[in-house]
C-alpha positions in Angstrom: 37.1 22.2 -56.2 38.9 24.2 -58.8 37.7 25.1 -62.3 40.1 24.2 -65.1 40.5 27.3 -67.4 41.0 25.9 -70.9 38.0 23.5 -70.9 35.9 24.9 -68.1 35.9 21.5 -66.3 35.7 21.2 -62.5 38.4 19.1 -61.0 39.3 18.2 -57.4 42.4 19.8 -55.9 45.0 17.6 -54.3 44.8 19.6 -51.0 41.1 18.7 -50.6 40.5 16.7 -47.4 39.5 13.1 -48.0 37.4 10.9 -45.8 39.3 8.3 -43.8 38.9 4.8 -45.3 37.3 2.4 -42.8 38.9 -1.0 -42.2 37.5 -4.2 -43.6 35.3 -5.1 -40.6 34.0 -1.6 -40.2 33.0 -1.6 -43.9 31.2 -4.9 -43.4 29.3 -3.6 -40.3 28.4 -0.4 -42.2 27.1 -2.4 -45.1 25.0 -4.6 -42.8 23.5 -1.5 -41.1 22.7 0.0 -44.5 21.0 -3.3 -45.6 18.8 -3.3 -42.5 18.0 0.4 -43.0 16.8 -0.3 -46.5 14.8 -3.4 -45.4 12.9 -1.2 -43.0 11.7 0.9 -46.0 10.2 -2.1 -47.8 6.4 -2.2 -47.9 4.8 -5.6 -48.3 1.8 -5.7 -50.7 -1.6 -6.6 -49.5 -3.3 -9.8 -50.6 -5.3 -7.9 -53.3 -2.2 -6.0 -54.6 -0.3 -9.3 -54.8 -3.2 -10.9 -56.8 -3.2 -7.9 -59.2 0.6 -8.0 -59.6 0.5 -11.7 -60.3 -2.2 -11.4 -62.8 -0.4 -8.6 -64.6 2.8 -10.6 -64.8 1.1 -13.7 -66.0 -0.9 -11.7 -68.6 2.4 -10.1 -69.8 4.1 -13.5 -70.1 1.1 -14.9 -72.1 1.2 -12.0 -74.5 4.9 -12.3 -75.0 4.6 -16.0 -75.5 1.9 -15.4 -78.2 4.2 -12.8 -79.9 7.2 -15.2 -79.9 5.0 -18.1 -81.2 3.6 -15.9 -84.0 7.0 -14.7 -85.0 8.2 -18.4 -85.0 5.4 -19.4 -87.3 6.1 -16.4 -89.6 9.8 -17.3 -89.8 9.1 -21.0 -90.5 6.7 -20.0 -93.3 9.1 -17.5 -94.8 11.9 -20.0 -94.6 9.8 -22.7 -96.3 8.8 -20.3 -99.0 12.3 -19.0 -99.7 14.2 -22.3 -99.5 11.4 -24.8 -100.3 10.4 -27.9 -98.4 12.2 -31.1 -99.5 9.8 -33.7 -100.7 
């Protein structure tokens, strides 16, 4: 790495060694190994945790539905007041 004088930015030099690019099949194999390594880190929730998470999500969805419904009623009322209801 070299520091560029006028702006103080750090830039890579062209002489810096680069990693050799793997071929197509080696990249796929590396990807699959990394996927399995990440899957080993996954922790499955207990039955109680799953119940809590489900309740939180359903509660949030109900609250958001109520907010959207309330806003819909408000906009219908404002529209009918502003533009009038045809008789």
